[in-house]
C-alpha positions as CSV (number, residue, x, y, z in Angstrom):
1,M,0.1,-0.1,0.1
2,T,1.5,3.5,-1.0
3,E,1.5,6.5,1.3
4,A,-1.5,8.1,-0.6
5,N,-3.6,5.2,-0.8
6,K,-3.9,4.6,2.9
7,F,-5.9,7.7,3.3
8,F,-8.7,6.2,1.0
9,E,-9.1,3.4,3.9
10,I,-10.0,6.1,6.7
11,T,-13.8,6.2,7.2
12,N,-13.8,8.0,10.7
13,D,-14.2,11.8,10.1
14,A,-12.4,12.7,13.3
15,V,-9.2,10.7,12.1
16,V,-9.6,12.4,8.7
17,A,-9.7,16.1,10.4
18,D,-6.5,14.8,12.7
19,E,-4.4,13.7,9.7
20,I,-5.5,17.2,7.8
21,G,-4.0,19.1,11.1
22,K,-1.0,16.8,11.2
23,L,-0.2,17.6,7.4
24,D,-0.7,21.3,8.0
25,A,1.8,21.3,10.9
26,Q,4.3,19.5,8.6
27,I,3.9,21.8,5.7
28,K,4.3,24.8,8.1
29,E,7.6,23.2,9.4
30,L,8.9,22.6,6.0
31,R,8.1,26.1,5.0
32,D,9.8,27.7,8.0
33,A,12.9,25.2,7.2
34,R,12.9,26.3,3.7
35,K,12.5,30.0,4.6
36,F,15.5,29.7,7.3
37,L,17.6,27.9,4.2
38,E,16.8,30.5,1.5
39,G,17.6,33.3,3.9
40,L,21.1,31.4,4.5
41,L,21.9,31.8,0.8
42,K,20.3,35.2,0.4
43,S,22.5,36.6,3.2
44,K,25.5,35.8,1.2
45,G,24.3,37.7,-1.9
46,L,24.3,34.4,-4.1
47,T,22.3,34.2,-7.3
48,Q,22.8,30.6,-8.3
49,V,24.1,27.6,-6.2
50,D,24.2,24.2,-8.0
51,G,24.0,21.1,-5.7
52,T,24.2,17.3,-6.6
53,K,20.5,17.1,-7.4
54,Y,19.0,20.8,-7.5
55,R,19.8,24.0,-9.0
56,V,18.8,27.2,-6.6
57,T,18.5,30.4,-8.4
58,I,17.8,33.6,-6.4
59,S,16.5,36.9,-8.0
60,Y,16.6,40.0,-6.0
61,D,14.4,43.2,-5.7
62,I,11.8,41.9,-8.4
63,V,9.2,44.8,-9.3
64,R,5.7,43.5,-9.8
65,K,3.0,45.9,-10.7
66,V,-0.8,44.7,-10.4
67,I,-3.7,46.8,-11.7
68,D,-7.0,46.4,-10.1
69,Y,-9.0,47.0,-13.4
70,K,-12.3,45.8,-11.9
71,S,-12.5,48.7,-9.3
72,M,-10.8,51.3,-11.7
73,M,-13.5,50.6,-14.3
74,S,-16.3,50.8,-11.9
75,A,-14.8,54.2,-10.8
76,K,-14.4,55.6,-14.3
77,G,-15.7,53.4,-17.1
78,W,-13.9,52.3,-20.0
79,E,-11.5,55.4,-20.5
80,P,-9.1,55.3,-17.8
81,T,-6.5,58.4,-17.1
82,R,-3.0,58.2,-16.1
83,Q,-4.0,59.2,-12.7
84,L,-6.8,56.7,-12.6
85,L,-4.3,54.0,-13.6
86,A,-1.8,55.1,-10.8
87,A,-4.4,55.3,-8.0
88,H,-5.5,51.6,-9.0
89,T,-1.9,50.2,-9.4
90,K,-0.2,48.2,-6.8
91,I,3.4,48.1,-6.9
92,S,5.6,45.4,-4.8
93,R,9.1,44.3,-4.3
94,S,10.3,40.7,-3.4
95,D,13.0,38.3,-4.1
96,R,12.3,35.2,-5.7
97,V,14.0,31.5,-5.0
98,S,13.2,28.9,-7.7
99,V,14.5,25.4,-7.6
100,K,14.9,23.0,-10.6
101,G,16.6,19.8,-11.0
102,M,20.0,19.5,-11.9
103,P,20.5,18.5,-16.0
104,R,21.8,14.9,-16.1
């Protein structure tokens, strides 16, 4: 029986709820560990690190613009001005860490 198939035999709803809770706790722990490890690489200013199985690429200070067209159109119709676009544009900056398998 595979790990995923064991869940198909559970018929007790309380057990299902507990399994979901356990999975959420594991996911949080893994996300925290990943965030810590990313921080180690970012603190050194690295942009790419090759492991034996994976390549980690880090992009810094990525600018992302998102325009809320729905609220903008409800405010003014279909002829937005530059001021209206600016008022409904959210600009955020972040770093991105991507992981890919190493080429064989």
